[in-house]
N, C-alpha and C positions, 0 to 999 in steps of 0.2 A: 504494500500500500504506500503510495507516494505521500510524503509529508507536505502539507500545504505551507506555502510561504506567505508570511504575513505581509501584506502591502501596507506601507506607512500611510496613516491618515494625516490630513493636513494638521490636526492638532498635535501630532507626534513630532512635527518638524519645528525646528527653531533656527532662526537666522539672526546673528548678532549684527547690529547696525549702530552707527554712531549718530546718524542724522536721519530724520524722516524722509521718505521718498518725496519727490516733487508733487505738490498738490495735496499732500496729507497734512493734517493739522499737527502741531508739535505735541509731543508726549506730555500729558498733564499729570499722570499718575502711574506708578509702577507698583504692582502687588507682588510680595514675596512671601508665600506661605511656607511654614516650617512645622512639622509635627514635633511637639515637645514631649508628649507623653503617650504611651500606648500601654494599656493594662488590660489583662483578661483574667477571667475566672472560669474554670471548667466545672461541670457538674460534680466531679470528684472532689474538687477543692471546696465547694460550697455545700455539698450534700444535697444537691437539688437536681433539676433536670435541664437547666439552661446553661448555655455558653454565653457569657456576658463580656462585652468589650466597652471600655471607655477610652476615648482618645481626646487629646487636647492639642490644638494647633494654634500657632501664632501667625497672624497676618501682619507683616510689616508693610507699611504704606510709605512709599517714597515719592517725592515730587519729580518733575521732569528732569531736574538736575541731579537726581540720585540722593537727595537729602532725606533723612527719615522725618516724616511729618506725623506719623501715628503708629501705634503698635496695638493690635487688638487680639484678644484671645477668644476662641470658640471651643466649646466642648461638645462632644457627641457621644451618645450611648446607643448600643445595639445589643440584641439578644437573639439567640436561636436555640430551638429545642435540640437536645442531643439525641442521637439514635444511631443504631448500628455500631459497627466496630471502629469506624474511623472518626477521629475528632477534627480532621482537617476541614471537611465541608461545613459543619456547623460553625466552626471558628471563623471561616472565611465569610459565611453569611452574616454572622454577628459583626464582623469588622466592616463589611459593606454597609450594614444598617447604621453603624456608628458614623461612618463617613457621610452617608446620606443625611443623618441627623445634624452633624456639624455643618455640612454644606447648606442645609435648609436654614439653619440659624444665621449663617453668613449672608445668604441671599435676602433674608428678611430684615436683618439688623444693620448690615453695612450701609444701605442707602440713607439711613437716618443719622449716621455718624457725623459729628461736626466737620471733619475734614472733607467729607463728600458734599455736605451742604455748602461749605465754602466754595468748592469748585463749581457747584451748580449756580452759585451767585456770581461767578466770574472772578472770585477772589483768589489770591495766591495763598496756599496753606503755609502756616508758620512752621519752620523746622523745629523738631524737638531738641531742646538743649542737650548736648552730650555731657554725660557725667565726667567730672574731672577726677582722675586717679590720684590718690595721695602720693606725695613725693617719696621716692626711694631713699632710704637712709644712705649716707656715704659708705663706701666699701670699708673704710678704716674706722667706722664708728664702733665703740665698744658694744659687745653683746651682753644682754642681760644674763646674770648668773642664775643657774637653776635654783629653785626654791628648795630649802632644806626641810627634811621631815622633822617634826618636833621630837625632842629626846625625852625619854621617860625618866 
């Protein structure tokens, strides 16, 4: 049996560019999603019948110059009934449900975020101030002595 070759979909392709094509409006917003947490519980773990998945992803929002203007967190939950000998299929189903849940939250909540409302009004979003790291001590600075345990 010949193996089918997957044809790339347009959404699977990426092209790096530094400038918009002629006639296209400038980039106003860049979304950078990142999964921060993925947790699952199996029926064996919980003493139940469900595979449960929770995931949290962060959506960093950058302006057209690449500056961070917001960072939003969305959480999704999914569950699937266990059955049969394999745990793979129900875990995949629960994961897909969690992704759909987080995606639905993003689609309903993102349009009302202040950064999006600013753009819709034609305003330029304000970049998020970057945290300043504390200065490093000089290399020749004395080190703190370890605490001594009390003597009896």
